[in-house]
C-alpha positions in Angstrom: 107.2 -278.3 -135.2 105.8 -275.1 -133.8 102.3 -276.6 -133.7 103.6 -279.7 -131.9 105.2 -277.5 -129.3 102.1 -275.4 -129.0 100.0 -278.6 -128.5 102.4 -279.9 -125.9 102.4 -276.6 -124.0 98.6 -276.5 -124.1 98.5 -280.1 -122.9 100.9 -279.3 -120.0 98.7 -276.2 -119.1 95.6 -278.3 -119.1 97.2 -281.0 -116.9 98.5 -278.4 -114.5 95.1 -276.7 -114.3 93.5 -280.1 -113.7 96.0 -281.0 -111.0 95.5 -277.5 -109.4 91.7 -278.0 -109.4 92.1 -281.5 -107.8 94.3 -280.1 -105.1 91.9 -277.3 -104.3 89.0 -279.7 -104.3 90.8 -282.1 -102.0 91.8 -279.2 -99.7 88.2 -277.9 -99.6 86.9 -281.4 -98.8 89.4 -281.8 -96.0 88.5 -278.3 -94.6 84.8 -279.2 -94.7 85.4 -282.4 -92.8 87.5 -280.6 -90.2 84.9 -277.9 -89.9 82.2 -280.4 -89.1 84.3 -282.5 -86.8 85.5 -279.6 -84.6 83.7 -278.6 -81.5 82.2 -275.1 -81.8 82.2 -274.1 -78.2 83.9 -271.0 -76.9 85.9 -271.0 -73.7 83.1 -269.0 -72.0 80.5 -271.5 -73.1 82.6 -274.3 -71.7 83.1 -272.5 -68.4 79.3 -271.8 -68.1 78.5 -275.5 -68.8 81.1 -276.5 -66.3 79.6 -274.3 -63.6 76.1 -275.5 -64.3 77.2 -279.2 -64.4 78.9 -278.7 -61.0 75.8 -276.9 -59.6 73.7 -279.9 -60.7 76.2 -282.3 -59.1 76.1 -280.3 -55.8 72.3 -280.4 -55.9 72.2 -284.2 -56.2 74.8 -284.5 -53.4 72.8 -282.1 -51.2 69.6 -284.0 -51.7 71.3 -287.3 -51.0 72.9 -285.9 -47.8 69.6 -284.4 -46.6 67.6 -287.6 -47.4 70.2 -289.8 -45.6 70.2 -287.5 -42.5 66.4 -287.3 -42.3 65.0 -290.8 -43.0 61.9 -290.1 -40.9 60.8 -287.2 -43.2 59.6 -287.3 -46.7 62.5 -287.5 -49.1 63.3 -284.5 -51.1 63.2 -285.1 -54.8 65.8 -284.1 -57.3 65.0 -281.3 -59.6 64.4 -282.9 -63.0 66.3 -280.2 -64.9 69.4 -280.8 -62.7 69.3 -284.5 -63.5 68.8 -283.7 -67.2 71.8 -281.4 -67.1 74.0 -284.0 -65.5 73.1 -286.5 -68.2 73.3 -284.1 -71.2 76.5 -282.3 -70.4 78.7 -284.8 -68.6 81.4 -284.1 -71.2 82.1 -280.6 -69.7 84.3 -282.0 -66.9 86.5 -283.7 -69.5 86.5 -280.9 -72.1 89.3 -278.4 -72.2 
C-alpha cells in the first residue's frame, strides 16, 4: 500500500514537472515570437526618421516647384539620397 502511494505520488510529481516544463517552453516560444515581431525603434529614432522623411519630401516639392517655375532653364535634379529616403522610410509617417 505504501509503495503504491509512493509510486502514485512520484507519478503525479513527474506529470506536474512535465506540465510545468511544457508551460515554460510554450511561454518562452511565445516570448520569442513577440520579441521578433516587435519593432525595435525608440521614440527618438522614430522622430529622427520622421524629420528626415519630411525633409526629403520638402526637397522633392521644392525641386518640382522650381522646375515648374523655370521651364526655360535646365531642370534641377532630385538628390538621389532624398529619393531613396522617401522610398525606404515611408512608414515613418504612419508609425506612432
